[in-house]
Residue, then its C-alpha position, 0 to 999 in steps of 0.5 A: x845807206x842813209x846820207x848824213x847832212x853835213x851840218x848834222x854830222x859836223x855838229x855831232x862830231x863837235x859835240x859828241x851828240x847824235x844817235x848816229x854816233x852812239x849807234x856806231x859806238x855800240x855797234x862797234x862794241x858788239x863787233x869787237x865782242x865777236x870780232x877777229x880778236x875774240x874769235x881767234x886769239x882768245x878762243x885758240x887756247x880752248x882748242x889745243x887739248x882737243x886737237x892734241x887728243x884727236x890728232x896726237x899733235x904736240x902742244x908746241x906744234x899746235x901753239x905755232x898756230x897762235x904765233x901765225x895769228x900774231x904774225x898775220x896781225x903784224x902784216x895785216x894791220x897797216x894794210x887794214x889801216x890804209x883800206x879803212x882810210x881810203x874806203x871807210x870802215x863800214x864797207x870793209x867790215x861788211x865784206x869781211x864778216x861773211x868771209x871770216x865767218x865762213x873761214x872759221x866754220x870751214x875748220x869743221x873739215x880740218x884734216x890731220x895735217x899741221x900744214x893745213x892747220x897753219x895755212x888755215x890760220x893764215x886764211x882766217x886772218x886774211x878773211x877777217x881783215x875788216x874785223x880787227x879793231x882798227x875798223x871799228x875804232x876808226x868808225x867810232x872816232x869819226x863821230x866824236x870830239x867832245x866825248x871822243x875818249x868815252x866813245x872809244x872806251x865804250x867801243x873798246x870795252x867789247x874786247x873786254x867782254x869778249x875776253x870774258x865770254x869767248x873762252x866760256x862759250x868755246x869751252x861749253x860748245x866743245x864740251x857739249x858737241x865737240x871741237x869741230x862743232x865749236x868752230x861752226x858755232x864761232x862762225x855763227x857768232x861772227x855772222x851775228x855781227x853783220x846785221x848789227x853793223x849794217x843797220x847801226x854802224x854809220x859813217x859820215x859821207x866823204x864830203x862831210x868827213x873832208x869838211x870836218x876831219x882835218x889831219x896829217x897824211x901818214x908820212x907827214x905824221x911819221x916825221x913828227x915827235x909825237x908819232x916817234x914817241x908813240x912808236x917807242x912807247x907802244x913797243x915797250x908796252x907790247x913787251x910788258x903787256x904780252x909777256x905778262x899776260x902770257x906768262x903770268x899763270x906760270x909765274x903763279x905756279x912757280x910761286x907755289x900757288x896751286x894750279x886751280x887757283x893760279x888759272x883762276x887769278x886771271x879773272x881779276x885781270x879780266x875784270x880790271x880790263x873791262x873797268x879800264x876800257x870804260x874808265x880810261x875813256x872817260x878820263x881821256x876826255x878830262x885829263x891829258x893822255x900822257x898823265x893817264x897812261x903814266x898813272x896806269x904804268x905805275x901799276x905796271x911797275x908794281x906788278x913787275x916787282x911783285x911778280x919778280x919776287x914770287x907773289x903770294x896769292x893776295x899779291x898775285x891778285x893785285x898784280x893781275x888786276x894792275x896788269x889788267x888796267x894797263x892792257x885795258x887802257x893802252x888801246x883806248x889811249x892809242x886810239x885817242x892820241x892819234x886824232x889829238x896829235x895827228x887828226x883823223x885823216x890817216x887814223x887807220x894807217x897810223x893806228x895800223x903801223x903802231x899796232x904792228x910794232x906793238x904786236x912785234x914787241x909782244x911776240x919778241x917779249x913772249x919768246x925772250x921771257x920763255x928763254x930767260x926762264x929756261x936759262x935762269x929757272x925763274x922769271x925774276x930777271x924778266x920781271x925786273x927788266x919789265x919794271x924798268x920798261x914801265x919807267x922808261x915808258x912813263x918817261x916817253x909819254x911825259x915827253x909827248x907834249x900838248x895836243x896838236x888838235x885840241x878838243x872842241x869847245x862845245 
């Protein structure tokens, strides 16, 4: 890999300029478009019906595979964060991509065994260790100060593009060739990222990073007020975002919206998510992160109230769009506030820990929402609780205080 002179790298970080920084950002965007999140979590639903048809498995049994992915993300996120802090993102990504691609393609040989199916998702998650978002976001953050928010927003937009593209690609492959061949196709998509990362994702050398990347150790950061507030806030965000995303189609159906229309409404969510990824990044470079997140959470509060009352079609579209803005903004905000409150030294570890908390909250919220609907016959109670969650989250963000590591003057 070409060495980056110290003066050049330091200047790039301070000013947010330089080809290496933006090439890394765009490579990260492409990597996240066809990364582990897109090719596992977003693709999973498309395989449920074909697997049920071929093997006769029950849908709830197949869905356990998605739960396994969530559990593995919780376990692996802190490990991934520690590894990228120690060894760098580029090395971990380049090692992981071929393993991840091969593990996806190996699903072509899946036998009629749920235990093998479950074990496969454990293996795929581990093989894709370096392909989850932390690696790419840390690589991008290492190059920017002045335009940090915009760069992270562009990189994170890759997940939004993945939300739009992956289900369509998978459905097309399954329709044209079959579900086994679709897994081979996912393996090819994963492998396409490797040359992009190899040629375009660049990290400053360790000496340069030490010269320009001040920050706190993880355990030092973990004792601070901003860290503890962020953990609590992203726990609440996990409750709101995951519960809303997973259950919103069922909420629309309960409100009397026809099935074909109800399943199409989340397209408004996807569009809003992409807009929020890019727009939030720009906002973060000009407005305090707590204010940005509070603004989007007001929209979440409105969404929860709309969903609690059984939304009409227009209000369902509005609610889905407002929810998409929150989901699009939340990880831009997380990847931005860590360098601002704790520096870049332990960015991977801090992000991984908070991301694991978010995933745990999401899994909990999804389960409890389902239990609540079964007990009460509607989602109203859950949505009123989530409205209160949004207000509590606003209060937490407003308590974070000024940045410890201010944006550079250049």
